[in-house]
C-alpha positions as MATLAB code, in Angstrom:
seq = 'MKRYVTLLIYMMTFGTFISCGTNKTNDSNAENKYKIERIEYFTSACFGTCPQFKIEIEKDRKAVYTAVRFNFSQDFDSQSPEGIFTGKINEQDYNLILKKLNDMDFPVLQDRYKVDYTDAQTGNLKITYNGGQVKSITDYGMRGTPELQEVYELFLELRESQDWVNK';
ca = [
     119.240  104.738   16.807;
     115.496  104.278   17.347;
     115.722  101.052   15.361;
     118.460   99.679   17.658;
     116.454  100.545   20.782;
     113.383   98.793   19.332;
     115.506   95.761   18.445;
     117.028   95.724   21.935;
     113.578   95.877   23.584;
     112.334   93.094   21.308;
     115.332   90.901   22.170;
     114.930   91.482   25.907;
     111.203   90.715   25.805;
     111.623   87.639   23.616;
     114.557   86.452   25.738;
     112.447   86.715   28.895;
     109.738   84.498   27.388;
     112.284   81.899   26.314;
     113.957   82.024   29.707;
     110.655   81.549   31.576;
     109.671   78.655   29.354;
     113.037   76.979   29.855;
     112.813   77.273   33.634;
     109.402   75.637   33.675;
     110.689   72.706   31.660;
     113.714   72.274   33.913;
     111.556   72.446   37.049;
     109.221   69.700   35.844;
     112.173   67.526   34.836;
     113.722   68.012   38.282;
     110.568   66.583   39.869;
     110.949   63.412   37.804;
     114.712   63.127   37.976;
     114.461   59.519   39.177;
     111.909   56.967   38.038;
     110.903   55.504   41.384;
     109.524   51.979   41.074;
     109.109   50.909   44.693;
     109.499   52.435   48.156;
     109.862   50.467   51.373;
     109.993   52.028   54.803;
     110.203   50.124   58.049;
     110.953   50.984   61.632;
     112.533   48.993   64.430;
     111.546   48.719   68.048;
     112.855   51.199   70.584;
     113.067   51.320   74.362;
     109.507   52.551   74.659;
     106.329   52.608   72.612;
     107.620   53.681   69.209;
     105.316   52.432   66.449;
     106.960   49.493   64.721;
     105.707   49.009   61.157;
     106.552   48.509   57.496;
     104.967   50.151   54.458;
     105.756   49.002   50.921;
     104.516   51.083   47.978;
     104.655   50.027   44.322;
     104.747   52.515   41.435;
     101.028   51.908   40.785;
     100.456   53.142   44.388;
      99.355   49.717   45.641;
     100.674   49.301   49.154;
     101.064   46.850   52.008;
     101.121   48.097   55.593;
     102.425   45.687   58.204;
     101.614   46.930   61.700;
     103.963   45.158   64.112;
     103.592   46.889   67.478;
     102.307   50.132   69.034;
     100.498   51.321   65.914;
      97.037   51.424   67.446;
      97.823   51.670   71.149;
     100.714   52.995   73.226;
      99.825   50.651   76.106;
     102.502   48.027   76.849;
      99.797   45.533   77.858;
      97.543   46.236   74.886;
      96.379   43.413   72.670;
      95.878   45.878   69.810;
      94.849   44.468   66.430;
      98.204   44.654   64.690;
      98.382   42.882   61.344;
      98.837   43.153   57.600;
      96.757   45.617   55.616;
      96.531   46.458   51.910;
      95.427   49.568   50.100;
      96.217   52.115   47.447;
      98.021   55.298   48.486;
      96.032   58.326   47.384;
      97.597   60.172   44.484;
      98.286   63.408   46.358;
     100.195   61.681   49.176;
     102.103   59.474   46.738;
     103.142   62.433   44.571;
     104.273   64.347   47.656;
     106.524   61.454   48.701;
     107.974   61.208   45.170;
     108.592   64.955   45.080;
     110.346   64.966   48.455;
     112.553   62.032   47.441;
     113.468   63.587   44.092;
     114.080   67.024   45.604;
     116.523   65.610   48.171;
     118.493   63.768   45.444;
     118.294   60.583   47.524;
     120.948   58.500   45.662;
     123.717   60.805   46.903;
     122.673   60.625   50.559;
     124.727   58.574   52.993;
     123.764   54.923   53.472;
     123.870   55.232   57.270;
     123.044   57.886   59.815;
     123.069   57.598   63.603;
     122.537   59.637   66.717;
     124.936   59.603   69.664;
     122.474   58.228   72.215;
     121.060   54.748   72.820;
     117.638   53.086   72.802;
     116.486   55.026   69.732;
     114.326   53.736   66.920;
     115.836   52.950   63.522;
     114.181   53.999   60.273;
     115.030   52.021   57.146;
     114.243   53.442   53.728;
     114.750   51.404   50.566;
     114.051   52.947   47.163;
     114.116   50.989   43.914;
     114.454   53.290   40.918;
     115.664   53.708   37.305;
     115.289   50.096   36.194;
     116.276   48.264   39.359;
     118.880   50.464   41.043;
     118.486   50.403   44.817;
     119.271   52.992   47.465;
     119.012   51.868   51.088;
     119.313   54.191   54.061;
     119.533   52.995   57.663;
     118.947   55.822   60.122;
     119.430   55.064   63.833;
     117.526   57.791   65.661;
     115.756   58.887   62.472;
     117.544   62.262   62.368;
     119.641   61.787   59.197;
     118.709   64.980   57.357;
     115.759   67.371   57.689;
     114.463   66.111   54.322;
     114.615   62.485   55.458;
     112.782   63.420   58.649;
     109.981   64.890   56.516;
     109.701   61.643   54.539;
     109.640   59.593   57.757;
     106.820   61.783   59.042;
     104.849   61.234   55.824;
     105.116   57.473   56.309;
     103.920   57.805   59.912;
     100.905   59.732   58.632;
     100.148   57.133   55.931;
      99.308   54.621   58.655;
      96.216   56.642   59.553;
      95.415   58.656   56.427;
      94.842   55.815   53.948;
      91.981   53.354   53.493;
      93.668   50.162   54.689;
      91.915   46.793   54.400;
      92.856   43.978   56.770;
      94.406   41.207   54.698;
];
C-alpha cells in the first residue's frame, strides 16, 4: 500500500511539472500565433479637430508617420508643421502592439464596425500577415471592440512617443 501511495505522489508531482511546462509553451505560441509582416493604421477627418494621420510599420520596426491635420495643434487656423516622418518603433511598443493583435485573434474580427451617430472619425487598420494574407478593418467611430480601441490608443501614443525624423 505504501508503495502505491509513493507512486501516486510521484505521478502527481511529475504530472504537475509536465503540465506547467506545457502551459508555458502554449502561452508563448499564442503570442506568436500570426506572423505579422506589416501594420498600417490611418484615421479620417471628423467634424472637429480629430488628429488625422497614418502610421505604417514594417516587421523590422521601421515606420513612416504621415501627419495630415491636427497632430500638433488643435487650432483650426493653425499652420502646424504637418508632414511625413520616419523612424523605428521602439521594441517594447512594437511587441505590445503585436501582442494585442495576436491576443484579439484579429483575422476573425468583423471587417466593418460603426457607431449610430454622425460626424465621427474613422479608424482603418490593415494587417499583412502569414506570407501576404491581409486583414482590413474599417471602424467608423473607432468603437469596434475594446481590444481594437486599445490598439487605436497605442497608435495615437506612437505619434508622440517615438523619435520621428522629418523626411
